[in-house]
C-alpha positions in Angstrom: 0.1 0.4 0.2 1.3 3.5 -1.5 0.4 7.0 -0.3 2.7 9.4 -2.8 1.0 11.8 -5.0 0.0 9.8 -7.6 -2.4 7.9 -5.3 -3.9 11.2 -4.1 -4.1 12.6 -7.6 -6.0 9.1 -8.3 -8.4 9.5 -4.8 -9.8 12.3 -5.8 -10.5 11.3 -9.4 -13.8 10.4 -8.5 -15.4 13.6 -6.8 -17.5 14.1 -10.0 -20.0 11.8 -8.8 -19.8 11.6 -5.2 -20.3 15.2 -4.7 -23.5 16.6 -6.3 -25.4 13.2 -5.4 -24.0 14.1 -1.0 -24.9 17.9 -1.9 -28.3 17.3 -3.3 -29.1 14.4 -0.5 -28.0 17.2 2.2 -29.7 20.1 0.6 -32.9 18.7 -0.9 -33.6 16.0 1.3 -32.9 16.8 4.5 -29.6 14.2 5.7 -27.4 15.2 8.1 -23.7 15.4 6.2 -21.9 13.7 8.9 -24.7 10.8 8.5 -23.6 11.4 4.6 -19.7 11.3 5.0 -19.4 8.8 7.9 -20.4 5.5 6.9 -19.1 6.3 2.9 -15.5 7.3 4.6 -15.3 4.0 6.7 -16.3 1.8 3.9 -13.5 3.9 1.7 -11.0 2.7 4.5 -12.4 -0.5 4.7 -11.5 -1.2 0.7 -8.7 0.1 1.1 -7.7 -2.4 3.5 -9.8 -5.4 2.1 -8.7 -5.5 -1.3 -5.5 -3.4 -1.1 -6.7 -1.7 -4.8 -8.2 1.2 -5.1 -12.0 -0.3 -5.4 -14.3 3.4 -4.8 -16.8 4.2 -3.2 -20.3 5.9 -4.5 -23.9 6.9 -4.1 -25.6 5.1 -5.1 -27.0 6.6 -8.2 -30.4 5.4 -9.5 -31.7 4.5 -5.9 -30.0 8.6 -5.1 -31.9 10.7 -8.3 -34.8 9.0 -7.6 -34.6 10.3 -4.3 -33.8 13.3 -4.9 -36.2 13.6 -7.8 -39.1 12.6 -5.5 -38.2 14.6 -2.4 -38.2 11.6 -0.2 -37.6 12.4 2.7 -34.7 11.0 5.8 -37.2 7.6 6.4 -37.3 6.4 3.3 -33.8 6.3 2.1 -32.6 4.6 5.6 -35.6 2.0 4.9 -33.7 1.7 1.3 -30.4 1.8 2.2 -31.3 -1.1 5.1 -33.0 -3.2 2.5 -30.0 -2.8 0.3 -27.5 -3.7 3.1 -29.6 -7.0 4.1 -30.0 -8.3 0.5 -26.2 -7.7 -0.8 -24.9 -9.2 2.7 -27.3 -12.1 2.3 -26.0 -12.3 -1.7 -22.2 -12.1 -0.8 -22.2 -14.7 2.2 -23.8 -17.2 0.6 -21.3 -16.3 -2.5 -24.3 -16.4 -4.8 -23.4 -13.7 -6.7 -20.2 -15.3 -7.5 -21.6 -18.5 -9.1 -24.1 -16.0 -10.9 -21.2 -14.5 -12.1 -19.6 -17.4 -14.1 -22.4 -17.0 -16.5 -21.8 -13.4 -18.0 -19.8 -13.0 -21.2 -16.9 -10.3 -21.7 -19.3 -8.3 -24.3 -21.8 -8.2 -21.8 -20.2 -7.0 -18.7 -18.6 -4.6 -21.4 -21.6 -3.5 -22.5 -22.4 -2.7 -18.6 -19.4 -0.8 -18.5 -20.4 1.0 -21.9 -24.1 2.7 -19.8 -22.2 3.6 -17.2 -19.6 5.1 -19.2 -22.0 7.0 -21.1 -24.4 7.7 -17.4 -21.2 9.2 -16.4 -21.1 11.7 -19.8 -24.5 12.6 -19.3 -24.4 13.2 -16.0 -21.1 15.4 -16.7 -23.1 17.2 -19.7 -26.6 18.0 -16.7 -23.7 19.1 -14.7 -23.3 22.8 -16.6 -26.3 22.7 -19.1 -29.1 22.6 -16.1 -27.0 22.3 -12.5 -28.8 20.4 -9.5 -31.0 23.4 -7.5 -28.1 22.3 -4.5 -25.6 24.0 -6.7 -27.8 26.8 -8.1 -26.7 30.0 -6.0 -22.6 29.6 -7.2 -23.2 27.7 -10.7 -21.4 30.0 -13.9 -23.9 30.2 -16.5 -24.1 27.7 -19.2 -22.1 29.7 -21.6 -19.6 30.0 -18.9 -19.4 27.1 -17.3 -19.8 24.7 -21.1 -15.6 25.8 -21.9 -14.2 25.8 -19.0 -15.8 21.8 -18.4 -14.6 21.2 -21.6 -10.5 23.0 -20.8 -10.7 20.8 -18.1 -11.8 17.4 -19.3 -9.2 17.9 -21.7 -6.5 19.0 -18.9 -7.7 15.9 -17.4 -7.4 13.4 -20.4 -4.0 15.2 -21.6 -2.4 15.3 -18.0 -3.9 12.5 -16.7 -0.3 10.9 -15.8 0.8 14.7 -14.1 -1.8 14.8 -11.3 -4.0 17.0 -13.0 -7.2 15.8 -11.0 -4.9 16.9 -7.6 -4.7 20.3 -8.9 -8.5 20.5 -10.3 -9.4 19.2 -7.3 -6.9 22.0 -5.3 -8.6 24.5 -7.3 -11.8 23.6 -6.5 -11.3 23.2 -2.8 -9.7 27.0 -2.8 -12.7 28.3 -4.7 -15.2 26.7 -2.5 -13.7 28.0 0.5 -12.7 31.5 -0.6 -16.6 31.5 -1.4 -18.2 29.9 2.0 -15.3 29.2 4.3 -16.1 32.1 6.7 -19.3 31.2 7.8 -18.7 27.1 8.0 -19.3 25.7 11.8 -17.0 23.1 13.2 -18.0 20.1 14.7 -20.3 16.7 13.6 -24.0 17.7 12.3 -26.7 16.1 14.6 -27.1 12.7 13.8 -31.1 10.9 13.9 -31.8 7.7 14.5 -34.9 7.1 11.7 -38.1 6.5 12.0 -39.3 3.0 10.7 -42.7 1.2 10.0 -44.1 -1.4 7.4 -45.2 1.6 5.2 -41.7 3.8 4.9 -40.1 0.0 4.1 -42.5 -1.1 1.5 -42.1 2.7 -0.1 -38.6 2.5 0.1 -39.0 -0.9 -1.4 -41.0 -0.1 -5.0 -39.8 3.5 -5.3 -36.2 2.8 -4.5 -34.8 -0.3 -4.0 -36.1 -2.5 -6.6 -34.8 0.1 -9.4 -31.4 0.1 -7.9 -30.7 -4.3 -7.7 -29.8 -4.7 -11.4 -27.3 -1.6 -11.4 -26.3 -2.8 -8.1 -25.7 -5.9 -8.7 -24.1 -5.9 -12.7 -22.2 -2.6 -11.8 -21.4 -2.5 -8.4 -20.2 -6.2 -8.3 -19.8 -8.1 -11.2 -18.4 -5.2 -13.6 -16.1 -3.9 -10.7 -14.7 -6.9 -10.5 -13.9 -7.3 -13.9 -12.5 -3.9 -13.9 -10.1 -5.1 -11.5 -8.7 -8.0 -13.0 -8.6 -6.2 -16.5 -6.3 -3.5 -14.8 -4.5 -5.5 -12.3 -4.6 -9.2 -13.7 -6.2 -12.1 -11.8 -3.5 -12.4 -9.3 -3.4 -8.8 -7.9 -7.4 -8.6 -8.3 -8.6 -12.0 -6.9 -9.4 -10.5 -3.5 -12.4 -8.0 -5.0 -15.0 -11.0 -6.2 -18.4 -10.5 -6.8 -19.5 -11.7 -3.4 -16.8 -9.9 -1.7 -17.7 -6.6 -2.9 -21.4 -7.4 -2.2 -20.6 -8.2 1.8 -18.7 -4.4 2.0 -21.1 -2.2 0.1 -24.1 -4.1 2.1 -22.7 -3.6 5.2 -22.0 0.1 4.9 -25.4 0.7 3.7 -26.9 -1.3 7.2 -24.5 1.6 9.0 -25.8 4.1 6.5 -29.9 3.0 7.1 -29.0 2.8 11.2 -27.6 6.8 11.2 -30.1 8.4 8.4 -27.0 8.4 5.8 -26.5 8.5 2.3 -26.6 4.7 0.6 -23.4 3.6 -0.9 -22.0 1.1 -3.5 -18.9 0.2 -5.3 -18.9 0.9 -9.4 -16.6 -0.1 -12.2 -16.6 3.7 -13.4 -14.8 5.2 -10.0 -12.6 2.2 -10.1 -11.4 3.6 -13.2 -11.2 7.3 -12.3 -9.1 6.0 -9.8 -6.9 4.4 -11.6 -6.6 6.3 -14.5 -5.5 9.4 -12.7 -2.9 7.1 -10.7 -4.2 5.2 -7.9 -2.3 1.7 -8.0 -2.7 0.5 -4.3 -5.0 0.4 -1.8 -3.3 4.1 -0.4 -6.3 6.0 -2.7 -9.1 4.9 -0.6 -8.1 4.8 2.6 -6.7 8.4 2.6 -10.1 9.4 0.3 -11.5 7.7 3.3 -9.6 9.3 5.9 -10.8 13.1 4.8 -14.5 11.9 4.4 -14.3 10.9 7.6 -12.2 13.7 9.2 -14.9 16.0 7.4 -18.4 14.6 8.7 -16.9 14.7 12.0 -14.6 18.3 12.2 -16.7 20.2 9.7 -20.2 17.8 9.4 -21.8 21.3 10.7 -21.1 23.4 7.7 -20.7 20.9 4.7 -24.1 21.4 3.1 -23.0 24.8 2.4 -19.2 24.3 1.6 -19.7 21.4 -0.1 -22.4 23.3 -2.4 -20.3 26.2 -4.1 -17.3 24.0 -4.9 -17.0 24.3 -9.0 -19.5 22.6 -11.7 -17.2 22.7 -14.3 -14.4 21.1 -12.2 -16.4 18.0 -11.3 -17.7 18.0 -14.3 -14.7 17.4 -15.9 -13.7 14.8 -13.7 -16.7 12.9 -14.8 -16.6 13.2 -18.1 -13.2 11.9 -18.5 -13.8 8.9 -16.2 -16.5 8.0 -18.1 -14.8 8.8 -21.7 -11.6 6.4 -20.3 -14.2 3.7 -18.9 -15.8 3.2 -22.3 -12.3 2.2 -23.5 -12.3 -0.4 -21.7 -14.3 -1.8 -24.7 -11.3 -2.0 -26.7 -9.9 -6.2 -25.7 -13.1 -7.5 -27.4 -12.2 -9.2 -30.4 -14.3 -9.7 -33.4 -17.7 -8.4 -35.0 -20.0 -10.5 -32.2 -18.7 -9.1 -29.1 -18.9 -5.7 -30.3 -22.3 -5.9 -31.0 -23.4 -7.5 -28.3 -21.7 -5.4 -26.0 -22.9 -2.1 -28.3 -26.4 -3.8 -27.9 -26.4 -4.2 -24.6 -24.7 -0.5 -24.2 -27.1 1.1 -26.1 -30.3 -0.5 -24.6 -29.0 -0.5 -21.1 -28.4 3.4 -21.8 -31.5 4.3 -23.5 -34.4 1.8 -21.5 -32.8 0.1 -18.9 -30.1 -2.7 -18.1 -32.0 -4.5 -16.4 -33.2 -5.3 -19.9 -30.3 -4.4 -21.3 -28.6 -7.7 -19.3 -31.3 -10.0 -19.7 -31.7 -9.1 -23.7 -26.9 -9.6 -23.3 -27.2 -13.1 -21.7 -29.8 -14.6 -24.3 -27.9 -13.3 -27.0 -25.2 -14.7 -26.2 -26.4 -18.1 -25.4 -28.3 -18.5 -28.0 -25.0 -18.0 -30.0 -23.1 -20.2 -28.0 -25.7 -22.8 -29.1 -26.2 -22.1 -32.2 -22.1 -22.4 -32.7 -22.1 -25.9 -30.5 -25.0 -26.7 -32.5 -23.2 -26.2 -36.3 -19.8 -27.4 -34.8 -21.9 -31.0 -33.9 -23.5 -31.2 -37.4 -20.0 -30.2 -39.4 -18.8 -33.3 -37.1 -21.4 -35.2 -37.9 
């Protein structure tokens, strides 16, 4: 495990996903900043020590987007986190995910990763063209934000070997503190145990958990494990199994639900972001986790105001850079059938629904394999 300039640059490279959803949940849905950051920080630290690779921690994206759009309260979000945690802890403990993962061909996994890359680009575009309400006070005009984000994206891609993400986040932090630093209160924000009943769990399951389950299964578990093997090889990535990933982020969600905080997961796109900008060991997630824990306990009372002042063009540039690089995982596909299947899964998953795309991809893959086997039997008969 290392902790040098490149590890730190990789550690902050995934903030483009983390910050907007966290701020929106704090400002729009009333979550405690300390409850939002503390479970994420602890999971980052645990990931660094458990996997010894830059395994990321991200908000549950579909879950968070629905909760924000519908203005759900902290109780429904907490119930959803507890349900997500219970489901994935059980799946991880039974090793069911490790068995299921064997049925997924690489083109299907690459299609899932294409969906994630495209979603990153879509979110990045939205950050500068239609800023989230939580950032509205500090968001620049689209005419200014777009070129700034464009310059940041070019710099992020061209200079990623030179710790550019650390420079960009440092500039953003300076701008953020200059704008709102004088009014920030120190100490943790108040924590309140959620009030839960059967109706709250029912709402959380139908509205939040069901749409999130396919994405967490496909991206947080299968695609993240595959990306780790792609970047680090079978030997170094042997700890990053789908079932173990389910167990670690499932346990963190049980804590997040108990505290009334933000549900979290791992993610293949986040792994690409960490690796592309310099991270190679568990030092990056440990550094990020420690920073989040310190913020949660030392400045949680004022984080809602502070984080909302972080420049959106920088977040968009980092997020778009991670999206472009994540789509690059498809380059190891060989042959037209593999490319066509990955593109099919990617387009259907992005335009329609990821669960449908994965089911369709598996159906096409196994039908193609069966047809190949039949032709071989016919040829040798």
